[in-house]
C-alpha positions in Angstrom: 8.1 -26.7 -26.8 7.9 -29.2 -24.3 9.0 -29.7 -20.2 12.8 -28.7 -20.8 11.9 -25.4 -22.7 14.5 -23.1 -20.7 13.0 -20.6 -18.0 14.0 -17.3 -18.3 14.1 -14.6 -15.3 11.5 -11.8 -16.1 9.9 -8.5 -14.4 6.9 -7.7 -14.9 5.6 -3.8 -13.4 2.1 -3.1 -12.3 1.6 0.9 -12.4 -1.0 2.2 -10.4 -2.6 5.8 -10.9 -5.2 7.5 -8.8 -5.1 4.7 -5.9 -6.4 7.1 -3.6 -9.0 7.7 -5.8 -10.7 5.5 -9.1 -7.7 3.5 -9.2 -6.0 2.7 -12.8 -3.5 -0.1 -13.8 -1.3 0.8 -17.2 -1.7 -2.3 -19.6 -1.3 -2.9 -23.3 -1.6 -5.8 -25.8 0.5 -8.1 -27.3 0.6 -9.2 -31.0 -1.3 -12.1 -32.4 1.5 -13.2 -34.0 3.5 -13.4 -30.6 4.9 -16.9 -29.7 3.7 -16.6 -25.9 0.3 -15.0 -25.1 -0.8 -13.9 -28.6 -3.4 -11.3 -28.4 -3.7 -11.2 -24.5 -3.9 -7.4 -22.3 -0.1 -7.8 -19.8 1.6 -5.0 -17.9 4.9 -3.9 -19.0 7.6 -6.6 -18.4 10.1 -9.3 -20.1 13.2 -11.1 -19.7 16.0 -10.3 -17.5 19.0 -9.1 -20.0 22.5 -9.8 -19.5 22.8 -5.4 -19.3 20.9 -5.4 -16.4 23.5 -6.6 -14.2 25.5 -4.4 -14.8 23.6 -1.0 -14.9 24.0 1.0 -11.9 21.1 1.6 -9.8 20.2 4.8 -7.7 17.8 3.4 -6.0 16.3 0.0 -4.9 12.9 -1.4 -3.6 12.2 -1.5 -0.2 14.6 -3.6 2.1 12.2 -6.2 2.5 11.6 -6.8 -1.3 14.8 -6.5 -2.1 15.4 -9.8 0.7 12.2 -11.5 -0.6 13.7 -11.1 -4.1 16.5 -13.3 -3.0 14.4 -16.2 -1.5 14.4 -19.1 -3.5 16.7 -17.1 -6.5 20.5 -17.5 -7.7 23.0 -15.3 -5.1 22.9 -12.2 -6.2 20.4 -11.9 -9.1 18.1 -9.2 -7.3 19.8 -6.8 -9.2 19.5 -7.5 -12.6 15.7 -8.1 -11.8 15.1 -4.5 -10.7 16.8 -3.1 -13.0 15.1 -5.0 -15.9 11.3 -3.5 -14.2 12.8 -0.3 -15.0 14.2 -0.6 -18.5 10.9 -2.9 -19.6 8.6 0.2 -18.4 11.0 2.8 -20.3 11.0 0.3 -23.4 7.7 -1.1 -23.7 5.9 2.5 -22.7 8.4 5.5 -23.0 8.0 6.3 -19.2 11.0 6.3 -17.3 11.8 5.9 -13.5 15.1 8.1 -12.6 16.4 10.3 -10.6 18.1 13.9 -12.7 22.1 12.7 -12.9 24.6 12.3 -15.5 25.5 9.3 -17.8 28.4 6.9 -16.5 31.1 7.2 -18.9 30.9 3.5 -20.4 27.6 1.9 -20.7 25.5 -0.9 -22.6 23.8 -0.2 -25.9 20.5 -1.2 -24.6 20.7 1.4 -21.5 22.1 4.7 -23.7 18.7 6.3 -25.0 17.9 5.5 -21.4 20.6 7.6 -20.0 20.2 10.2 -22.8 17.0 11.2 -21.1 19.7 12.4 -18.0 18.2 10.4 -15.6 19.6 7.6 -13.6 17.6 5.0 -13.0 15.6 4.1 -9.8 13.6 1.4 -8.4 13.3 3.9 -4.9 8.9 3.1 -4.7 9.0 -0.5 -6.4 7.1 -3.7 -4.2 7.6 -6.3 -4.9 4.5 -8.4 -4.6 3.9 -11.6 -6.9 6.2 -14.3 -8.6 4.9 -16.9 -11.1 6.6 -19.8 -13.1 5.3 -20.5 -16.7 4.2 -23.8 -16.3 5.3 -26.6 -18.4 4.7 -27.0 -22.5 4.6 -23.6 -23.1 6.6 -22.2 -25.7 8.3 -19.9 -23.8 8.7 -20.0 -20.1 9.5 -17.1 -17.3 9.9 -16.7 -13.7 8.7 -13.7 -13.6 8.5 -11.1 -11.0 6.1 -8.7 -11.0 6.4 -5.2 -8.8 4.0 -2.8 -8.0 4.6 1.0 -8.3 2.5 4.3 -8.1 2.6 5.9 -11.8 2.7 9.1 -10.0 6.5 8.4 -9.5 7.6 8.2 -13.4 9.1 11.0 -14.8 7.0 12.9 -17.4 3.4 12.9 -18.7 1.3 9.8 -17.8 -0.6 9.9 -20.7 2.5 10.4 -23.6 3.4 7.0 -25.0 5.4 8.4 -28.1 8.7 7.1 -27.1 7.4 3.2 -26.4 9.1 0.9 -28.8 5.9 -0.3 -30.0 6.4 -3.9 -28.1 2.4 -3.4 -26.9 -0.4 -2.1 -28.1 -3.5 -0.8 -27.2 -1.3 0.9 -24.2 -3.9 2.9 -22.3 -4.6 3.4 -18.5 -7.3 0.9 -17.2 -9.7 1.5 -14.3 -9.0 -1.6 -11.9 -12.4 -2.5 -11.7 -12.8 -3.1 -15.3 -9.5 -4.7 -16.0 -11.1 -8.3 -16.0 -13.1 -7.4 -19.0 -10.0 -7.4 -20.9 -8.5 -11.2 -22.7 -6.1 -11.4 -20.3 -3.9 -14.5 -19.2 -4.9 -16.4 -16.3 -1.8 -15.8 -13.9 -2.4 -11.7 -14.9 -6.4 -12.3 -13.4 -4.3 -13.5 -10.0 -2.3 -10.3 -10.4 -5.2 -8.0 -10.5 -6.7 -9.5 -7.6 -3.8 -8.9 -5.5 -3.5 -5.4 -7.0 -7.0 -4.6 -5.9 -6.0 -6.0 -2.2 -3.1 -3.8 -2.1 -5.2 -0.7 -3.5 -7.3 -1.2 -0.9 -5.0 -1.8 2.0 -2.3 1.1 0.7 0.4 -0.9 2.3 3.3 -3.4 0.9 2.5 -6.9 0.5 2.7 -9.3 4.0 4.2 -11.8 1.9 4.6 -12.9 -1.7 2.5 -15.3 -3.7 4.8 -17.7 -5.3 3.6 -20.3 -8.1 6.1 -22.6 -8.8 5.2 -24.5 -11.4 8.8 -25.3 -12.2 7.7 -29.1 -12.4 4.3 -31.0 -13.6 2.8 -30.4 -10.2 2.2 -26.9 -9.2 3.2 -25.4 -6.2 1.6 -23.0 -4.1 4.2 -20.8 -1.8 4.5 -17.4 0.4 7.8 -15.8 0.3 8.0 -13.9 3.9 
């Protein structure tokens, strides 16, 4: 653990349900023995895998989101981040974002289970709205891009998490007004404030807040 802990690219997804009425978000609890944020309630998400860069996507977030993903990031990483967001939601909740279609002739084993459902992965309707890099001196560090998507766009029963791979426990829909009462990481509280504002406005973000903690001095930016 230290300042030189490698920073891994990651994606996290906020699923917003009943946005026009009593909005709720899907959250789960990390295990008590987890090296990173034990016992904390978080959104589905995780590190980008090598397989994410090669998977074919049937749909992408809006053009502005894609352009912002490319800012202050390695060239060409946008695709892998978006694919990772879809995969992490599927693995951690069992919910799938995709469109009906045949599986490719060749695929990475990490994606075989997704294609077995008769869907091709699609991130249509995803909005990139937040980014944060874990500060130094943490056992794990991530450059996390957060996406917001209407939960109703997922395929299947929104209350059925039976296909989840048990990476998160206590998966449940939390009223947006009640979410801050959970055991949350600080950055998740900040993200929730952004979600609340977007839920009220009903629109995409005018810019993307970016907490850049690459070095010892924190830098707050906005990606326009």
